[in-house]
N, CA, C and O atoms as a Maestro MAE file, in Angstrom:
{
 s_m_m2io_version
 :::
 2.0.0
}

f_m_ct {
 s_m_title
 :::
 protein
 m_atom[288] {
  # First column is atom index #
  i_m_mmod_type
  r_m_x_coord
  r_m_y_coord
  r_m_z_coord
  i_m_residue_number
  s_m_chain_name
  s_m_pdb_residue_name
  s_m_pdb_atom_name
  i_m_atomic_number
  :::
  1 25 0.823 -1.139 0.001 1 A "ASP " " N  " 7
  2 3 -0.004 0.012 0.049 1 A "ASP " " CA " 6
  3 2 0.904 1.219 0.015 1 A "ASP " " C  " 6
  4 15 1.692 1.397 0.944 1 A "ASP " " O  " 8
  5 25 0.840 2.059 -1.005 2 A "PRO " " N  " 7
  6 3 1.712 3.225 -1.086 2 A "PRO " " CA " 6
  7 2 1.189 4.352 -0.188 2 A "PRO " " C  " 6
  8 15 1.904 5.336 0.001 2 A "PRO " " O  " 8
  9 25 0.142 4.269 0.297 3 A "LEU " " N  " 7
  10 3 -0.438 5.334 1.239 3 A "LEU " " CA " 6
  11 2 -0.285 5.132 2.709 3 A "LEU " " C  " 6
  12 15 -0.017 6.057 3.475 3 A "LEU " " O  " 8
  13 25 -0.474 3.823 3.101 4 A "VAL " " N  " 7
  14 3 -0.322 3.381 4.386 4 A "VAL " " CA " 6
  15 2 0.678 2.315 4.546 4 A "VAL " " C  " 6
  16 15 0.330 1.213 4.120 4 A "VAL " " O  " 8
  17 25 1.778 2.405 5.039 5 A "LYS " " N  " 7
  18 3 2.722 1.366 5.011 5 A "LYS " " CA " 6
  19 2 2.267 0.102 5.847 5 A "LYS " " C  " 6
  20 15 1.740 0.285 6.944 5 A "LYS " " O  " 8
  21 25 2.443 -1.068 5.397 6 A "PHE " " N  " 7
  22 3 1.846 -2.245 6.016 6 A "PHE " " CA " 6
  23 2 2.381 -2.447 7.393 6 A "PHE " " C  " 6
  24 15 1.691 -3.043 8.220 6 A "PHE " " O  " 8
  25 25 3.612 -1.972 7.707 7 A "GLU " " N  " 7
  26 3 4.107 -2.077 9.045 7 A "GLU " " CA " 6
  27 2 3.247 -1.217 9.969 7 A "GLU " " C  " 6
  28 15 2.985 -1.635 11.097 7 A "GLU " " O  " 8
  29 25 2.811 -0.077 9.558 8 A "TRP " " N  " 7
  30 3 1.952 0.760 10.285 8 A "TRP " " CA " 6
  31 2 0.605 0.049 10.617 8 A "TRP " " C  " 6
  32 15 0.088 0.132 11.731 8 A "TRP " " O  " 8
  33 25 0.059 -0.669 9.563 9 A "GLN " " N  " 7
  34 3 -1.074 -1.328 9.530 9 A "GLN " " CA " 6
  35 2 -1.093 -2.420 10.640 9 A "GLN " " C  " 6
  36 15 -2.020 -2.527 11.442 9 A "GLN " " O  " 8
  37 25 0.072 -3.269 10.620 10 A "LYS " " N  " 7
  38 3 0.292 -4.249 11.484 10 A "LYS " " CA " 6
  39 2 0.225 -3.849 12.905 10 A "LYS " " C  " 6
  40 15 -0.323 -4.549 13.756 10 A "LYS " " O  " 8
  41 25 0.888 -2.521 13.191 11 A "ARG " " N  " 7
  42 3 0.931 -2.114 14.565 11 A "ARG " " CA " 6
  43 2 -0.442 -1.674 15.092 11 A "ARG " " C  " 6
  44 15 -0.781 -1.783 16.270 11 A "ARG " " O  " 8
  45 25 -1.194 -1.172 14.117 12 A "THR " " N  " 7
  46 3 -2.576 -0.747 14.508 12 A "THR " " CA " 6
  47 2 -3.407 -1.996 14.824 12 A "THR " " C  " 6
  48 15 -4.153 -2.010 15.803 12 A "THR " " O  " 8
  49 25 -3.281 -3.048 13.999 13 A "MET " " N  " 7
  50 3 -4.031 -4.321 14.247 13 A "MET " " CA " 6
  51 2 -3.616 -4.874 15.589 13 A "MET " " C  " 6
  52 15 -4.456 -5.224 16.418 13 A "MET " " O  " 8
  53 25 -2.393 -4.946 15.786 14 A "GLU " " N  " 7
  54 3 -1.845 -5.445 17.162 14 A "GLU " " CA " 6
  55 2 -2.396 -4.676 18.310 14 A "GLU " " C  " 6
  56 15 -2.947 -5.277 19.232 14 A "GLU " " O  " 8
  57 25 -2.286 -3.454 18.309 15 A "ALA " " N  " 7
  58 3 -2.905 -2.533 19.220 15 A "ALA " " CA " 6
  59 2 -4.438 -2.793 19.535 15 A "ALA " " C  " 6
  60 15 -4.915 -2.801 20.670 15 A "ALA " " O  " 8
  61 25 -5.096 -2.992 18.428 16 A "LEU " " N  " 7
  62 3 -6.508 -3.145 18.584 16 A "LEU " " CA " 6
  63 2 -6.798 -4.518 19.218 16 A "LEU " " C  " 6
  64 15 -7.667 -4.634 20.082 16 A "LEU " " O  " 8
  65 25 -6.063 -5.556 18.781 17 A "ARG " " N  " 7
  66 3 -6.228 -6.841 19.501 17 A "ARG " " CA " 6
  67 2 -5.956 -6.801 20.867 17 A "ARG " " C  " 6
  68 15 -6.712 -7.354 21.665 17 A "ARG " " O  " 8
  69 25 -4.841 -6.136 21.257 18 A "LYS " " N  " 7
  70 3 -4.580 -5.986 22.677 18 A "LYS " " CA " 6
  71 2 -5.647 -5.194 23.449 18 A "LYS " " C  " 6
  72 15 -6.056 -5.607 24.534 18 A "LYS " " O  " 8
  73 25 -6.075 -4.118 22.924 19 A "LEU " " N  " 7
  74 3 -7.198 -3.404 23.542 19 A "LEU " " CA " 6
  75 2 -8.404 -4.232 23.751 19 A "LEU " " C  " 6
  76 15 -8.998 -4.186 24.828 19 A "LEU " " O  " 8
  77 25 -8.803 -4.993 22.769 20 A "ASN " " N  " 7
  78 3 -9.969 -5.794 22.866 20 A "ASN " " CA " 6
  79 2 -9.664 -7.172 23.507 20 A "ASN " " C  " 6
  80 15 -10.520 -8.055 23.442 20 A "ASN " " O  " 8
  81 25 -8.579 -7.372 24.071 21 A "GLN " " N  " 7
  82 3 -8.211 -8.655 24.756 21 A "GLN " " CA " 6
  83 2 -8.522 -9.827 23.931 21 A "GLN " " C  " 6
  84 15 -9.266 -10.727 24.322 21 A "GLN " " O  " 8
  85 25 -7.949 -9.809 22.790 22 A "CYS " " N  " 7
  86 3 -8.210 -10.924 21.772 22 A "CYS " " CA " 6
  87 2 -7.271 -12.070 22.041 22 A "CYS " " C  " 6
  88 15 -6.198 -11.870 22.611 22 A "CYS " " O  " 8
  89 25 -7.624 -13.186 21.670 23 A "GLY " " N  " 7
  90 3 -6.782 -14.453 21.749 23 A "GLY " " CA " 6
  91 2 -6.236 -14.678 20.499 23 A "GLY " " C  " 6
  92 15 -6.204 -13.806 19.630 23 A "GLY " " O  " 8
  93 25 -5.728 -15.999 20.335 24 A "ASP " " N  " 7
  94 3 -5.136 -16.322 19.006 24 A "ASP " " CA " 6
  95 2 -6.158 -16.265 17.886 24 A "ASP " " C  " 6
  96 15 -7.358 -16.480 18.058 24 A "ASP " " O  " 8
  97 25 -5.588 -15.956 16.719 25 A "GLY " " N  " 7
  98 3 -6.408 -15.889 15.523 25 A "GLY " " CA " 6
  99 2 -6.663 -17.322 14.891 25 A "GLY " " C  " 6
  100 15 -5.931 -18.303 15.022 25 A "GLY " " O  " 8
  101 25 -7.756 -17.249 14.235 26 A "GLN " " N  " 7
  102 3 -8.301 -18.516 13.579 26 A "GLN " " CA " 6
  103 2 -8.769 -18.132 12.184 26 A "GLN " " C  " 6
  104 15 -9.316 -17.042 12.014 26 A "GLN " " O  " 8
  105 25 -8.583 -18.961 11.200 27 A "PRO " " N  " 7
  106 3 -9.092 -18.651 9.894 27 A "PRO " " CA " 6
  107 2 -10.607 -18.484 9.929 27 A "PRO " " C  " 6
  108 15 -11.297 -19.266 10.582 27 A "PRO " " O  " 8
  109 25 -11.145 -17.453 9.220 28 A "TRP " " N  " 7
  110 3 -12.545 -17.140 9.228 28 A "TRP " " CA " 6
  111 2 -13.234 -17.108 7.804 28 A "TRP " " C  " 6
  112 15 -14.078 -17.950 7.497 28 A "TRP " " O  " 8
  113 25 -12.877 -16.208 7.043 29 A "GLU " " N  " 7
  114 3 -13.246 -16.075 5.688 29 A "GLU " " CA " 6
  115 2 -12.046 -16.007 4.850 29 A "GLU " " C  " 6
  116 15 -10.936 -15.869 5.365 29 A "GLU " " O  " 8
  117 25 -12.220 -16.100 3.543 30 A "LYS " " N  " 7
  118 3 -11.160 -15.989 2.649 30 A "LYS " " CA " 6
  119 2 -10.399 -14.720 2.922 30 A "LYS " " C  " 6
  120 15 -10.954 -13.623 2.865 30 A "LYS " " O  " 8
  121 25 -8.981 -14.888 3.252 31 A "LEU " " N  " 7
  122 3 -8.198 -13.659 3.510 31 A "LEU " " CA " 6
  123 2 -8.348 -13.041 4.833 31 A "LEU " " C  " 6
  124 15 -7.755 -12.024 5.193 31 A "LEU " " O  " 8
  125 25 -9.203 -13.741 5.552 32 A "CYS " " N  " 7
  126 3 -9.514 -13.144 6.929 32 A "CYS " " CA " 6
  127 2 -9.108 -14.011 8.031 32 A "CYS " " C  " 6
  128 15 -9.057 -15.231 7.880 32 A "CYS " " O  " 8
  129 25 -8.796 -13.394 9.216 33 A "THR " " N  " 7
  130 3 -8.464 -14.076 10.494 33 A "THR " " CA " 6
  131 2 -9.374 -13.369 11.515 33 A "THR " " C  " 6
  132 15 -9.514 -12.146 11.514 33 A "THR " " O  " 8
  133 25 -10.000 -14.212 12.405 34 A "LEU " " N  " 7
  134 3 -10.803 -13.845 13.427 34 A "LEU " " CA " 6
  135 2 -10.177 -14.021 14.730 34 A "LEU " " C  " 6
  136 15 -9.818 -15.157 15.040 34 A "LEU " " O  " 8
  137 25 -9.987 -12.996 15.581 35 A "TYR " " N  " 7
  138 3 -9.455 -12.953 16.803 35 A "TYR " " CA " 6
  139 2 -10.461 -12.804 17.977 35 A "TYR " " C  " 6
  140 15 -10.811 -11.701 18.397 35 A "TYR " " O  " 8
  141 25 -10.894 -13.961 18.468 36 A "PRO " " N  " 7
  142 3 -11.940 -13.891 19.585 36 A "PRO " " CA " 6
  143 2 -11.535 -13.103 20.761 36 A "PRO " " C  " 6
  144 15 -10.365 -13.066 21.143 36 A "PRO " " O  " 8
  145 25 -12.535 -12.448 21.357 37 A "SER " " N  " 7
  146 3 -12.144 -11.481 22.484 37 A "SER " " CA " 6
  147 2 -12.752 -11.957 23.808 37 A "SER " " C  " 6
  148 15 -13.846 -12.520 23.802 37 A "SER " " O  " 8
  149 25 -12.111 -11.759 24.877 38 A "LYS " " N  " 7
  150 3 -12.623 -12.204 26.215 38 A "LYS " " CA " 6
  151 2 -13.653 -11.216 26.678 38 A "LYS " " C  " 6
  152 15 -14.391 -11.495 27.623 38 A "LYS " " O  " 8
  153 25 -13.734 -9.988 25.997 39 A "ILE " " N  " 7
  154 3 -14.725 -9.058 26.610 39 A "ILE " " CA " 6
  155 2 -15.739 -8.751 25.476 39 A "ILE " " C  " 6
  156 15 -16.340 -7.677 25.478 39 A "ILE " " O  " 8
  157 25 -15.928 -9.646 24.543 40 A "GLY " " N  " 7
  158 3 -16.980 -9.625 23.574 40 A "GLY " " CA " 6
  159 2 -16.740 -8.589 22.347 40 A "GLY " " C  " 6
  160 15 -17.687 -8.161 21.686 40 A "GLY " " O  " 8
  161 25 -15.403 -8.228 22.102 41 A "THR " " N  " 7
  162 3 -15.261 -7.310 21.024 41 A "THR " " CA " 6
  163 2 -14.190 -7.888 20.183 41 A "THR " " C  " 6
  164 15 -13.041 -7.447 20.207 41 A "THR " " O  " 8
  165 25 -14.622 -9.016 19.336 42 A "PRO " " N  " 7
  166 3 -13.648 -9.623 18.447 42 A "PRO " " CA " 6
  167 2 -13.172 -8.771 17.393 42 A "PRO " " C  " 6
  168 15 -13.797 -7.756 17.086 42 A "PRO " " O  " 8
  169 25 -12.020 -9.140 16.769 43 A "VAL " " N  " 7
  170 3 -11.352 -8.467 15.716 43 A "VAL " " CA " 6
  171 2 -11.206 -9.373 14.512 43 A "VAL " " C  " 6
  172 15 -10.889 -10.552 14.670 43 A "VAL " " O  " 8
  173 25 -11.421 -8.875 13.352 44 A "VAL " " N  " 7
  174 3 -11.175 -9.588 12.148 44 A "VAL " " CA " 6
  175 2 -10.201 -8.837 11.281 44 A "VAL " " C  " 6
  176 15 -10.397 -7.641 11.065 44 A "VAL " " O  " 8
  177 25 -9.189 -9.446 10.784 45 A "THR " " N  " 7
  178 3 -8.298 -8.808 9.892 45 A "THR " " CA " 6
  179 2 -8.611 -9.368 8.480 45 A "THR " " C  " 6
  180 15 -8.872 -10.556 8.292 45 A "THR " " O  " 8
  181 25 -8.571 -8.503 7.573 46 A "TYR " " N  " 7
  182 3 -8.697 -8.836 6.060 46 A "TYR " " CA " 6
  183 2 -7.628 -8.379 5.386 46 A "TYR " " C  " 6
  184 15 -7.582 -7.188 5.079 46 A "TYR " " O  " 8
  185 25 -6.612 -9.245 5.055 47 A "ILE " " N  " 7
  186 3 -5.444 -8.882 4.470 47 A "ILE " " CA " 6
  187 2 -5.452 -9.456 3.096 47 A "ILE " " C  " 6
  188 15 -5.572 -10.663 2.883 47 A "ILE " " O  " 8
  189 25 -5.308 -8.466 2.085 48 A "HIS " " N  " 7
  190 3 -5.510 -8.955 0.648 48 A "HIS " " CA " 6
  191 2 -4.192 -8.381 -0.028 48 A "HIS " " C  " 6
  192 15 -3.519 -7.480 0.472 48 A "HIS " " O  " 8
  193 25 -3.921 -8.996 -1.188 49 A "PRO " " N  " 7
  194 3 -2.677 -8.641 -1.930 49 A "PRO " " CA " 6
  195 2 -2.704 -7.441 -2.840 49 A "PRO " " C  " 6
  196 15 -1.752 -7.170 -3.572 49 A "PRO " " O  " 8
  197 25 -3.821 -6.717 -2.783 50 A "GLY " " N  " 7
  198 3 -4.085 -5.456 -3.449 50 A "GLY " " CA " 6
  199 2 -3.463 -4.385 -2.961 50 A "GLY " " C  " 6
  200 15 -2.656 -4.560 -2.048 50 A "GLY " " O  " 8
  201 25 -3.702 -3.103 -3.453 51 A "ARG " " N  " 7
  202 3 -3.203 -1.929 -3.000 51 A "ARG " " CA " 6
  203 2 -4.031 -1.164 -2.066 51 A "ARG " " C  " 6
  204 15 -4.511 -1.801 -1.128 51 A "ARG " " O  " 8
  205 25 -4.287 0.098 -2.153 52 A "HIS " " N  " 7
  206 3 -5.270 0.765 -1.302 52 A "HIS " " CA " 6
  207 2 -6.595 0.959 -1.798 52 A "HIS " " C  " 6
  208 15 -7.082 2.082 -1.928 52 A "HIS " " O  " 8
  209 25 -7.231 -0.163 -2.096 53 A "GLU " " N  " 7
  210 3 -8.515 -0.230 -2.580 53 A "GLU " " CA " 6
  211 2 -9.385 -1.143 -1.946 53 A "GLU " " C  " 6
  212 15 -8.795 -2.131 -1.510 53 A "GLU " " O  " 8
  213 25 -10.645 -1.120 -1.753 54 A "ILE " " N  " 7
  214 3 -11.424 -2.170 -1.107 54 A "ILE " " CA " 6
  215 2 -11.664 -3.319 -2.036 54 A "ILE " " C  " 6
  216 15 -12.193 -3.171 -3.137 54 A "ILE " " O  " 8
  217 25 -11.256 -4.486 -1.553 55 A "PRO " " N  " 7
  218 3 -11.556 -5.716 -2.464 55 A "PRO " " CA " 6
  219 2 -13.044 -5.920 -2.769 55 A "PRO " " C  " 6
  220 15 -13.894 -5.525 -1.971 55 A "PRO " " O  " 8
  221 25 -13.347 -6.491 -3.840 56 A "PRO " " N  " 7
  222 3 -14.708 -6.827 -4.250 56 A "PRO " " CA " 6
  223 2 -15.470 -7.598 -3.165 56 A "PRO " " C  " 6
  224 15 -16.646 -7.306 -2.952 56 A "PRO " " O  " 8
  225 25 -14.873 -8.550 -2.483 57 A "GLY " " N  " 7
  226 3 -15.586 -9.232 -1.459 57 A "GLY " " CA " 6
  227 2 -15.729 -8.737 -0.037 57 A "GLY " " C  " 6
  228 15 -16.329 -9.346 0.849 57 A "GLY " " O  " 8
  229 25 -15.083 -7.500 0.102 58 A "ALA " " N  " 7
  230 3 -14.964 -6.951 1.393 58 A "ALA " " CA " 6
  231 2 -16.336 -6.547 1.928 58 A "ALA " " C  " 6
  232 15 -16.591 -6.858 3.092 58 A "ALA " " O  " 8
  233 25 -17.241 -5.892 1.213 59 A "PRO " " N  " 7
  234 3 -18.467 -5.440 1.805 59 A "PRO " " CA " 6
  235 2 -19.346 -6.567 2.401 59 A "PRO " " C  " 6
  236 15 -19.955 -6.450 3.464 59 A "PRO " " O  " 8
  237 25 -19.354 -7.626 1.647 60 A "ALA " " N  " 7
  238 3 -20.200 -8.812 2.100 60 A "ALA " " CA " 6
  239 2 -19.623 -9.405 3.345 60 A "ALA " " C  " 6
  240 15 -20.357 -9.818 4.243 60 A "ALA " " O  " 8
  241 25 -18.193 -9.457 3.417 61 A "THR " " N  " 7
  242 3 -17.540 -9.967 4.497 61 A "THR " " CA " 6
  243 2 -17.714 -8.994 5.790 61 A "THR " " C  " 6
  244 15 -17.722 -9.535 6.895 61 A "THR " " O  " 8
  245 25 -17.831 -7.807 5.715 62 A "ILE " " N  " 7
  246 3 -18.023 -6.851 6.689 62 A "ILE " " CA " 6
  247 2 -19.427 -7.073 7.247 62 A "ILE " " C  " 6
  248 15 -19.617 -7.117 8.463 62 A "ILE " " O  " 8
  249 25 -20.458 -7.220 6.309 63 A "VAL " " N  " 7
  250 3 -21.821 -7.448 6.751 63 A "VAL " " CA " 6
  251 2 -21.981 -8.744 7.552 63 A "VAL " " C  " 6
  252 15 -22.633 -8.790 8.595 63 A "VAL " " O  " 8
  253 25 -21.367 -9.768 7.023 64 A "LYS " " N  " 7
  254 3 -21.288 -11.069 7.779 64 A "LYS " " CA " 6
  255 2 -20.755 -10.973 9.120 64 A "LYS " " C  " 6
  256 15 -21.313 -11.527 10.067 64 A "LYS " " O  " 8
  257 25 -19.605 -10.233 9.248 65 A "PHE " " N  " 7
  258 3 -19.055 -10.036 10.583 65 A "PHE " " CA " 6
  259 2 -20.020 -9.406 11.553 65 A "PHE " " C  " 6
  260 15 -20.122 -9.869 12.689 65 A "PHE " " O  " 8
  261 25 -20.768 -8.318 11.141 66 A "PHE " " N  " 7
  262 3 -21.706 -7.665 11.962 66 A "PHE " " CA " 6
  263 2 -22.916 -8.431 12.288 66 A "PHE " " C  " 6
  264 15 -23.517 -8.241 13.345 66 A "PHE " " O  " 8
  265 25 -23.325 -9.366 11.335 67 A "LYS " " N  " 7
  266 3 -24.470 -10.186 11.637 67 A "LYS " " CA " 6
  267 2 -24.005 -11.267 12.696 67 A "LYS " " C  " 6
  268 15 -24.803 -11.572 13.581 67 A "LYS " " O  " 8
  269 25 -22.867 -11.810 12.657 68 A "GLU " " N  " 7
  270 3 -22.487 -12.824 13.432 68 A "GLU " " CA " 6
  271 2 -22.066 -12.367 14.842 68 A "GLU " " C  " 6
  272 15 -22.019 -13.156 15.786 68 A "GLU " " O  " 8
  273 25 -21.766 -11.076 14.941 69 A "HIS " " N  " 7
  274 3 -21.282 -10.467 16.135 69 A "HIS " " CA " 6
  275 2 -22.150 -9.231 16.591 69 A "HIS " " C  " 6
  276 15 -21.660 -8.190 17.030 69 A "HIS " " O  " 8
  277 25 -23.443 -9.462 16.438 70 A "ALA " " N  " 7
  278 3 -24.283 -8.270 16.782 70 A "ALA " " CA " 6
  279 2 -24.297 -7.978 18.299 70 A "ALA " " C  " 6
  280 15 -24.241 -8.946 19.057 70 A "ALA " " O  " 8
  281 25 -24.363 -6.827 18.769 71 A "GLN " " N  " 7
  282 3 -24.300 -6.417 20.129 71 A "GLN " " CA " 6
  283 2 -25.680 -6.473 20.592 71 A "GLN " " C  " 6
  284 15 -26.581 -6.153 19.816 71 A "GLN " " O  " 8
  285 25 -25.943 -6.864 21.834 72 A "PRO " " N  " 7
  286 3 -27.357 -6.969 22.317 72 A "PRO " " CA " 6
  287 2 -27.847 -5.604 22.541 72 A "PRO " " C  " 6
  288 15 -28.995 -5.418 22.944 72 A "PRO " " O  " 8
  :::
 }
 m_bond[287] {
  # First column is bond index #
  i_m_from
  i_m_to
  i_m_order
  :::
  1 1 2 1
  2 2 3 1
  3 3 4 2
  4 3 5 1
  5 5 6 1
  6 6 7 1
  7 7 8 2
  8 7 9 1
  9 9 10 1
  10 10 11 1
  11 11 12 2
  12 11 13 1
  13 13 14 1
  14 14 15 1
  15 15 16 2
  16 15 17 1
  17 17 18 1
  18 18 19 1
  19 19 20 2
  20 19 21 1
  21 21 22 1
  22 22 23 1
  23 23 24 2
  24 23 25 1
  25 25 26 1
  26 26 27 1
  27 27 28 2
  28 27 29 1
  29 29 30 1
  30 30 31 1
  31 31 32 2
  32 31 33 1
  33 33 34 1
  34 34 35 1
  35 35 36 2
  36 35 37 1
  37 37 38 1
  38 38 39 1
  39 39 40 2
  40 39 41 1
  41 41 42 1
  42 42 43 1
  43 43 44 2
  44 43 45 1
  45 45 46 1
  46 46 47 1
  47 47 48 2
  48 47 49 1
  49 49 50 1
  50 50 51 1
  51 51 52 2
  52 51 53 1
  53 53 54 1
  54 54 55 1
  55 55 56 2
  56 55 57 1
  57 57 58 1
  58 58 59 1
  59 59 60 2
  60 59 61 1
  61 61 62 1
  62 62 63 1
  63 63 64 2
  64 63 65 1
  65 65 66 1
  66 66 67 1
  67 67 68 2
  68 67 69 1
  69 69 70 1
  70 70 71 1
  71 71 72 2
  72 71 73 1
  73 73 74 1
  74 74 75 1
  75 75 76 2
  76 75 77 1
  77 77 78 1
  78 78 79 1
  79 79 80 2
  80 79 81 1
  81 81 82 1
  82 82 83 1
  83 83 84 2
  84 83 85 1
  85 85 86 1
  86 86 87 1
  87 87 88 2
  88 87 89 1
  89 89 90 1
  90 90 91 1
  91 91 92 2
  92 91 93 1
  93 93 94 1
  94 94 95 1
  95 95 96 2
  96 95 97 1
  97 97 98 1
  98 98 99 1
  99 99 100 2
  100 99 101 1
  101 101 102 1
  102 102 103 1
  103 103 104 2
  104 103 105 1
  105 105 106 1
  106 106 107 1
  107 107 108 2
  108 107 109 1
  109 109 110 1
  110 110 111 1
  111 111 112 2
  112 111 113 1
  113 113 114 1
  114 114 115 1
  115 115 116 2
  116 115 117 1
  117 117 118 1
  118 118 119 1
  119 119 120 2
  120 119 121 1
  121 121 122 1
  122 122 123 1
  123 123 124 2
  124 123 125 1
  125 125 126 1
  126 126 127 1
  127 127 128 2
  128 127 129 1
  129 129 130 1
  130 130 131 1
  131 131 132 2
  132 131 133 1
  133 133 134 1
  134 134 135 1
  135 135 136 2
  136 135 137 1
  137 137 138 1
  138 138 139 1
  139 139 140 2
  140 139 141 1
  141 141 142 1
  142 142 143 1
  143 143 144 2
  144 143 145 1
  145 145 146 1
  146 146 147 1
  147 147 148 2
  148 147 149 1
  149 149 150 1
  150 150 151 1
  151 151 152 2
  152 151 153 1
  153 153 154 1
  154 154 155 1
  155 155 156 2
  156 155 157 1
  157 157 158 1
  158 158 159 1
  159 159 160 2
  160 159 161 1
  161 161 162 1
  162 162 163 1
  163 163 164 2
  164 163 165 1
  165 165 166 1
  166 166 167 1
  167 167 168 2
  168 167 169 1
  169 169 170 1
  170 170 171 1
  171 171 172 2
  172 171 173 1
  173 173 174 1
  174 174 175 1
  175 175 176 2
  176 175 177 1
  177 177 178 1
  178 178 179 1
  179 179 180 2
  180 179 181 1
  181 181 182 1
  182 182 183 1
  183 183 184 2
  184 183 185 1
  185 185 186 1
  186 186 187 1
  187 187 188 2
  188 187 189 1
  189 189 190 1
  190 190 191 1
  191 191 192 2
  192 191 193 1
  193 193 194 1
  194 194 195 1
  195 195 196 2
  196 195 197 1
  197 197 198 1
  198 198 199 1
  199 199 200 2
  200 199 201 1
  201 201 202 1
  202 202 203 1
  203 203 204 2
  204 203 205 1
  205 205 206 1
  206 206 207 1
  207 207 208 2
  208 207 209 1
  209 209 210 1
  210 210 211 1
  211 211 212 2
  212 211 213 1
  213 213 214 1
  214 214 215 1
  215 215 216 2
  216 215 217 1
  217 217 218 1
  218 218 219 1
  219 219 220 2
  220 219 221 1
  221 221 222 1
  222 222 223 1
  223 223 224 2
  224 223 225 1
  225 225 226 1
  226 226 227 1
  227 227 228 2
  228 227 229 1
  229 229 230 1
  230 230 231 1
  231 231 232 2
  232 231 233 1
  233 233 234 1
  234 234 235 1
  235 235 236 2
  236 235 237 1
  237 237 238 1
  238 238 239 1
  239 239 240 2
  240 239 241 1
  241 241 242 1
  242 242 243 1
  243 243 244 2
  244 243 245 1
  245 245 246 1
  246 246 247 1
  247 247 248 2
  248 247 249 1
  249 249 250 1
  250 250 251 1
  251 251 252 2
  252 251 253 1
  253 253 254 1
  254 254 255 1
  255 255 256 2
  256 255 257 1
  257 257 258 1
  258 258 259 1
  259 259 260 2
  260 259 261 1
  261 261 262 1
  262 262 263 1
  263 263 264 2
  264 263 265 1
  265 265 266 1
  266 266 267 1
  267 267 268 2
  268 267 269 1
  269 269 270 1
  270 270 271 1
  271 271 272 2
  272 271 273 1
  273 273 274 1
  274 274 275 1
  275 275 276 2
  276 275 277 1
  277 277 278 1
  278 278 279 1
  279 279 280 2
  280 279 281 1
  281 281 282 1
  282 282 283 1
  283 283 284 2
  284 283 285 1
  285 285 286 1
  286 286 287 1
  287 287 288 2
  :::
 }
}
């Protein structure tokens, strides 16, 4: 990604997983890893080989995440 270095992105994902008290990741969807959370705030990473664009499958994957992890 020419706009946001992947190293910066990795640090942000690590900080978010720490903040949300996430455990080890597990495969979830194509290109995605789900990190379950002890406090009910799971994190999903979607790492694709493209550049700074939204991959075609991302919107459906985002919807699936929110449906599966709806807050009461």
